[in-house]
Structures are given as structure tokens and as C-alpha cells.
VOPADREN-874492 format. One record per residue: z negated, y, x negated of N, C-alpha, C in turn. Coordinates in steps of 0.1 Angstrom, whole numbers, plus 2048, in hexadecimal, padded with zeros to 3 digits. Last residue first. Example, Ala and Ser with C-alpha at 12.3 -4.5 7.8 and 13.67 -1.06 7.14 Angstrom:
<pts>
[pt [7B9, 7EA, 780], [7B9, 7F5, 777], [7B1, 800, 77F]]
[pt [7B2, 7C7, 77C], [7B2, 7D3, 785], [7B2, 7DF, 77C]]
</pts>
This chain:
<pts>
[pt [75F, 958, 7A3], [763, 962, 7A0], [75E, 968, 796]]
[pt [76C, 931, 7A2], [765, 93B, 7A3], [768, 94E, 7A2]]
[pt [77C, 91C, 7B2], [77C, 928, 7A9], [777, 934, 7A6]]
[pt [77C, 8F9, 7B8], [775, 905, 7BD], [779, 910, 7AE]]
[pt [78F, 8DE, 7C3], [791, 8EA, 7B5], [784, 8F8, 7BB]]
[pt [78B, 8BD, 7C8], [782, 8CE, 7CC], [78A, 8D5, 7BE]]
[pt [7A7, 8A7, 7D1], [79D, 8A8, 7C6], [798, 8BA, 7CD]]
[pt [7B1, 88D, 7E8], [7AC, 89A, 7E7], [7A1, 89C, 7D8]]
[pt [7B6, 872, 7EF], [7A9, 878, 7F5], [7A7, 887, 7EF]]
[pt [7D7, 877, 7F5], [7CE, 873, 7EE], [7C2, 879, 7FB]]
[pt [7F4, 86B, 811], [7EB, 876, 805], [7E0, 871, 803]]
[pt [813, 864, 81D], [803, 861, 818], [7FF, 86F, 816]]
[pt [829, 868, 83D], [821, 874, 834], [812, 86B, 82E]]
[pt [845, 853, 843], [831, 856, 845], [82D, 85E, 838]]
[pt [85C, 84D, 83E], [858, 854, 84B], [84A, 853, 84B]]
[pt [85B, 83E, 823], [85D, 835, 82E], [859, 83E, 83C]]
[pt [848, 856, 818], [84B, 84B, 814], [84C, 842, 821]]
[pt [83C, 876, 80B], [845, 874, 816], [845, 863, 815]]
[pt [81F, 87C, 7FC], [82B, 874, 7FA], [82F, 874, 804]]
[pt [80A, 892, 7EA], [811, 88A, 7F3], [81B, 889, 7F3]]
[pt [7EA, 89F, 7DF], [7F5, 89C, 7DD], [7FB, 891, 7E9]]
[pt [7D3, 8B7, 7E7], [7D9, 8AD, 7E6], [7E2, 8A6, 7E3]]
[pt [7B4, 8CD, 7DC], [7C5, 8C7, 7DA], [7C2, 8BB, 7DF]]
[pt [7A3, 8DF, 7F1], [7A2, 8D6, 7EC], [7B2, 8D0, 7ED]]
[pt [799, 902, 7DF], [79E, 8F7, 7EA], [79D, 8EB, 7E8]]
[pt [7A0, 91B, 7D2], [795, 919, 7D4], [79D, 90E, 7E1]]
[pt [7B3, 936, 7CF], [7B8, 928, 7CE], [7AD, 91B, 7CC]]
[pt [7A3, 94C, 7CD], [7A9, 949, 7D9], [7B1, 93C, 7DA]]
[pt [799, 94F, 7B3], [78E, 949, 7C3], [798, 944, 7CC]]
[pt [7B4, 944, 7A0], [7AD, 94D, 7A5], [7A5, 947, 7B1]]
[pt [7C1, 939, 784], [7BA, 93A, 78D], [7B1, 942, 791]]
[pt [7D3, 937, 76A], [7CF, 945, 76D], [7C9, 940, 77E]]
[pt [7DE, 91B, 774], [7DE, 924, 768], [7DA, 92E, 772]]
[pt [7E7, 8F6, 774], [7DE, 904, 77B], [7DC, 90C, 776]]
[pt [7FF, 8DC, 77D], [7F1, 8E4, 76F], [7F1, 8F5, 778]]
[pt [7FD, 8BE, 789], [7F9, 8CD, 78D], [7F5, 8D5, 782]]
[pt [80E, 8A1, 787], [802, 8AC, 786], [805, 8B8, 786]]
[pt [814, 87C, 791], [811, 88B, 795], [808, 891, 78E]]
[pt [81B, 860, 781], [811, 868, 785], [819, 874, 787]]
[pt [827, 849, 774], [824, 84B, 786], [818, 853, 789]]
[pt [82C, 849, 75D], [820, 842, 75F], [81B, 843, 772]]
[pt [844, 849, 760], [840, 841, 756], [834, 83C, 75C]]
[pt [847, 861, 76A], [84B, 859, 773], [847, 84B, 76A]]
[pt [836, 87A, 76B], [837, 871, 760], [83B, 867, 769]]
[pt [839, 89B, 779], [837, 890, 77A], [83D, 887, 76E]]
[pt [82F, 8BD, 782], [836, 8B3, 775], [832, 8A8, 77F]]
[pt [82C, 8E0, 785], [829, 8D2, 78B], [834, 8CC, 781]]
[pt [816, 8FB, 77F], [824, 8FA, 77E], [821, 8E8, 783]]
[pt [80B, 91F, 78B], [80A, 90E, 78C], [81A, 90D, 783]]
[pt [80F, 93D, 785], [807, 933, 784], [806, 924, 782]]
[pt [830, 93F, 790], [827, 948, 782], [81F, 943, 77E]]
[pt [820, 93B, 7AF], [82B, 93A, 7A4], [82A, 941, 79D]]
[pt [80E, 935, 7C5], [80C, 935, 7B7], [817, 935, 7AF]]
[pt [816, 945, 7DC], [808, 94A, 7DA], [804, 949, 7C8]]
[pt [82D, 939, 7E2], [831, 949, 7DF], [81E, 94E, 7D8]]
[pt [82F, 91B, 7DB], [82A, 921, 7E3], [82A, 92F, 7DA]]
[pt [84C, 90C, 7C4], [83F, 90E, 7C8], [83B, 91A, 7D2]]
[pt [85E, 8EF, 7C0], [85D, 8FB, 7C6], [84E, 8FF, 7C9]]
[pt [87E, 8DC, 7AD], [86A, 8E2, 7AF], [86A, 8EE, 7B8]]
[pt [890, 8CD, 7A4], [88E, 8D1, 7AF], [881, 8D5, 7B5]]
[pt [885, 8B3, 78F], [88B, 8BD, 792], [888, 8C1, 7A0]]
[pt [87D, 89A, 78F], [870, 8A6, 785], [87C, 8B4, 787]]
[pt [884, 886, 79E], [885, 885, 78B], [886, 88E, 786]]
[pt [87F, 888, 7B5], [875, 882, 7AC], [87D, 882, 7A0]]
[pt [86F, 8AD, 7B7], [877, 8A5, 7B7], [877, 897, 7B2]]
[pt [853, 8B9, 7C2], [85B, 8BB, 7B6], [862, 8AD, 7BB]]
[pt [840, 8D9, 7CB], [844, 8CD, 7CD], [850, 8C7, 7C5]]
[pt [81F, 8E8, 7D4], [82C, 8E6, 7CB], [831, 8D9, 7CF]]
[pt [811, 8EF, 7ED], [80E, 8F7, 7E5], [81D, 8F5, 7DA]]
[pt [810, 8F0, 811], [810, 8E9, 804], [813, 8F6, 7F8]]
[pt [7ED, 8F2, 820], [7F8, 8F9, 818], [7FE, 8F3, 80E]]
[pt [7DA, 8EC, 83C], [7DF, 8E6, 82F], [7EA, 8EF, 82F]]
[pt [7C6, 907, 84A], [7D0, 8FE, 848], [7D3, 8FA, 83B]]
[pt [7A6, 911, 842], [7B3, 914, 846], [7B6, 907, 847]]
[pt [78B, 90F, 844], [78B, 914, 84C], [79E, 917, 84D]]
[pt [78F, 907, 81B], [783, 907, 82B], [78C, 911, 838]]
[pt [7AF, 8FF, 815], [7A2, 908, 811], [79D, 905, 81E]]
[pt [7C2, 8E7, 80B], [7BA, 8EE, 814], [7AF, 8EF, 80E]]
[pt [7DF, 8E1, 7FC], [7D5, 8E2, 7F8], [7D0, 8E6, 803]]
[pt [7F9, 8C8, 7EA], [7F7, 8D4, 7F7], [7E8, 8D8, 7F6]]
[pt [814, 8BD, 7D8], [806, 8C0, 7D5], [805, 8CF, 7E4]]
[pt [82D, 8A3, 7DB], [828, 8B0, 7DC], [81B, 8B2, 7DC]]
[pt [84C, 893, 7CD], [83D, 894, 7D1], [838, 8A2, 7D3]]
[pt [868, 87D, 7D9], [862, 88B, 7D7], [853, 88C, 7D8]]
[pt [86C, 85D, 7C9], [867, 862, 7D1], [865, 874, 7D3]]
[pt [870, 84C, 7B5], [882, 84E, 7C3], [876, 856, 7C8]]
[pt [85B, 845, 7A6], [868, 850, 7A3], [874, 850, 7AB]]
[pt [849, 833, 7B7], [849, 844, 7B2], [854, 84B, 7B0]]
[pt [84C, 820, 7CB], [856, 824, 7BC], [853, 831, 7BD]]
[pt [82E, 817, 7D4], [83A, 81D, 7D8], [842, 820, 7C7]]
[pt [814, 811, 7CD], [816, 80B, 7D7], [826, 810, 7E0]]
[pt [804, 835, 7BB], [80A, 821, 7BD], [80B, 81F, 7CB]]
[pt [7FE, 84E, 7AA], [805, 849, 7B2], [806, 839, 7B4]]
[pt [7E9, 864, 7A0], [7EB, 857, 79B], [7EE, 852, 7AB]]
[pt [7EA, 886, 793], [7E7, 87D, 7A4], [7ED, 870, 7A2]]
[pt [7D5, 89F, 78A], [7DD, 894, 785], [7E1, 891, 798]]
[pt [7CE, 8C4, 781], [7CD, 8B8, 788], [7DC, 8AC, 788]]
[pt [7C3, 8D6, 766], [7CD, 8CB, 76A], [7CB, 8C1, 775]]
[pt [7BC, 8FE, 76C], [7B7, 8EC, 76D], [7C3, 8E7, 76C]]
[pt [7AD, 918, 75E], [7B5, 90D, 760], [7B1, 900, 761]]
[pt [7A1, 93A, 765], [7A1, 92D, 75D], [7AE, 924, 760]]
[pt [79C, 94F, 774], [7AB, 94E, 769], [7AA, 945, 761]]
[pt [77C, 948, 77E], [78A, 94F, 780], [793, 950, 775]]
[pt [772, 925, 775], [770, 939, 774], [780, 93C, 778]]
[pt [772, 906, 787], [776, 911, 779], [773, 91F, 77F]]
[pt [767, 8E6, 78B], [763, 8F7, 78E], [768, 900, 785]]
[pt [783, 8D4, 79B], [772, 8D7, 791], [772, 8E5, 795]]
[pt [79B, 8B9, 790], [793, 8C4, 79C], [787, 8C5, 793]]
[pt [7A6, 89C, 788], [7A3, 8AA, 784], [79E, 8B5, 786]]
[pt [7B6, 88A, 79F], [7AD, 88B, 796], [7AD, 89B, 790]]
[pt [7C4, 874, 7BB], [7BF, 882, 7B5], [7B4, 880, 7A9]]
[pt [7D4, 85A, 7C6], [7C6, 85E, 7BA], [7C5, 86B, 7B5]]
[pt [7E5, 84A, 7DD], [7E3, 852, 7D9], [7D6, 858, 7CB]]
[pt [7F2, 82A, 7E5], [7E9, 835, 7E2], [7E9, 83E, 7DA]]
[pt [804, 816, 800], [807, 824, 7F7], [7F7, 82C, 7F1]]
[pt [7FE, 7F5, 7F9], [800, 7FD, 801], [800, 80D, 7F7]]
</pts>
């Protein structure tokens, strides 16, 4: 079965950096685009970044452009989100996501907290 396991979250000061990872299993990782979403308290889940199956076709939410980068290692079945110049408004639970066989799959999420 599809499994997505995020890691790398934590508490960081404003302007700090974190690197999130998402280990994927249960499907052919290299064949599918992947996404990072986040959900802040009291807000809807929002798309942060997307990456195509080969690592091309990268898109970011306007709020993170120029600060976040997304990458993947298809040999390791792992998705990454490098977050730089973090702001308090980036505080959220971050989830990786794949749409596989017409269903959406999510990890358990990893908490990112940015203090001012």
C-alpha cells in the first residue's frame, strides 16, 4: 500500500532554514508527480510546491517563491523541500502528497514552527 512518511520538521527562528523529507513506498515513485502541502491552524490546506516525475515541471505557491526549493531523488524514493528565509507565517503542518490511481494519498505530516 502507498505510504508517505515526512520528517525534518521542527522549531526554527525567523530567517532560519529547514529541509523536509518524504520517504515514499508502495508505488513506482519515479512515475508520479509529487506535491508538498501545508496547513496552518484555522486555515485550509494549501499547495506549497509541485514537482514532475522526472524532477522538471516545478511550481511554487507565490508565498514561498524564491525561498523554498523542491527536489526528488528517484533512486531513493524520496521527496525533499528545502525551506530558507523562514517566516512565522510559514508555521504549519507540512504534508507530502501523491495522486495515485485516482486517489490522493497523504503522509502524517511534520510540524514546522517558526518563531519571530
